[in-house]
C-alpha positions as CSV (number, residue, x, y, z in Angstrom):
1,M,159.4,-64.4,-141.7
2,H,157.2,-63.2,-144.6
3,D,158.9,-59.7,-144.8
4,W,162.5,-60.9,-144.4
5,Q,162.3,-64.2,-146.2
6,P,165.4,-65.7,-144.5
7,N,167.2,-68.7,-145.9
8,L,167.9,-70.2,-142.5
9,I,167.3,-69.6,-138.8
10,V,170.0,-69.1,-136.1
11,V,169.0,-70.1,-132.6
12,G,171.0,-69.7,-129.4
13,L,171.6,-73.0,-127.6
14,P,172.0,-72.6,-123.8
15,Y,174.9,-74.5,-122.2
16,N,176.2,-74.5,-118.7
17,A,179.5,-72.8,-117.9
18,D,181.3,-76.2,-118.1
19,G,180.0,-76.8,-121.6
20,S,177.3,-79.3,-120.6
21,E,173.8,-78.8,-121.8
22,S,171.6,-76.8,-119.5
23,G,168.1,-77.5,-118.4
24,M,166.8,-75.4,-121.2
25,S,168.8,-77.1,-124.0
26,A,166.2,-79.8,-124.6
27,Q,163.4,-77.2,-124.9
28,V,165.5,-75.1,-127.3
29,R,166.1,-78.2,-129.4
30,T,162.4,-78.9,-129.6
31,F,161.7,-75.3,-130.4
32,S,164.3,-75.4,-133.2
33,E,162.8,-78.6,-134.7
34,E,159.4,-76.9,-134.7
35,L,160.8,-73.8,-136.4
36,A,162.4,-76.1,-139.1
37,R,159.1,-77.9,-139.6
38,R,156.9,-74.8,-139.6
39,Y,159.1,-72.7,-142.0
40,A,160.8,-75.5,-144.0
41,L,164.1,-73.8,-143.3
42,P,167.4,-75.1,-141.9
43,V,168.0,-74.2,-138.3
44,R,171.6,-73.6,-137.0
45,M,172.2,-73.7,-133.2
46,V,175.0,-71.6,-131.7
47,D,176.4,-71.7,-128.2
48,E,174.9,-68.7,-126.4
49,R,177.0,-68.9,-123.2
50,Y,177.7,-65.5,-121.8
51,S,176.1,-63.7,-124.8
52,S,173.9,-61.6,-122.4
53,L,177.0,-60.7,-120.4
54,E,178.9,-59.7,-123.5
55,A,175.9,-57.7,-124.8
56,G,175.6,-55.9,-121.5
57,S,179.2,-55.0,-121.4
58,R,179.0,-53.7,-125.0
59,L,176.0,-51.6,-124.1
60,K,177.6,-50.3,-120.9
61,A,180.8,-49.3,-122.8
62,A,178.7,-47.5,-125.4
63,R,176.9,-45.7,-122.7
64,E,180.1,-44.7,-120.9
65,S,181.6,-43.5,-124.2
66,G,178.6,-41.3,-124.9
67,A,177.8,-43.3,-128.1
68,R,174.5,-44.4,-126.4
69,T,172.5,-41.8,-124.5
70,R,169.4,-43.6,-123.3
71,R,169.4,-46.1,-120.4
72,V,169.9,-49.8,-121.1
73,T,166.8,-52.0,-120.7
74,K,166.5,-55.8,-120.6
75,T,165.0,-55.6,-124.1
76,D,168.2,-53.8,-125.3
77,V,170.4,-56.5,-123.7
78,D,168.3,-59.3,-125.3
79,A,168.5,-57.7,-128.7
80,A,172.3,-57.1,-128.3
81,A,172.7,-60.7,-127.2
82,A,170.9,-61.9,-130.3
83,C,173.5,-59.9,-132.3
84,V,176.3,-61.6,-130.4
85,I,174.8,-65.0,-131.1
86,L,174.6,-64.1,-134.8
87,E,178.1,-62.8,-134.9
88,R,179.3,-66.1,-133.4
89,W,177.5,-68.0,-136.1
90,F,179.2,-65.8,-138.8
91,A,182.6,-66.3,-137.1
92,D,182.1,-70.1,-137.2
93,L,181.6,-69.9,-141.0
94,T,185.3,-68.9,-141.5
């Protein structure tokens, strides 16, 4: 936070496939509230449904095309899913 000095924080909010809140939703809301208090920044929550699947598909396609040469790890999928969540937040701005 010190290095990047963001103006807001984007957090993925887990929902079930039917759009209802998942068992983790309440914990994520509590975590988001703590982030807002700790850093005095607004927190925006974004629906994260299927973000890991989308990220995995993107990474697999990159690997198949040769754009990515090393194997895909869970850490890679998690990082790519975070990008998907952020892209969704940007898309909601328009």
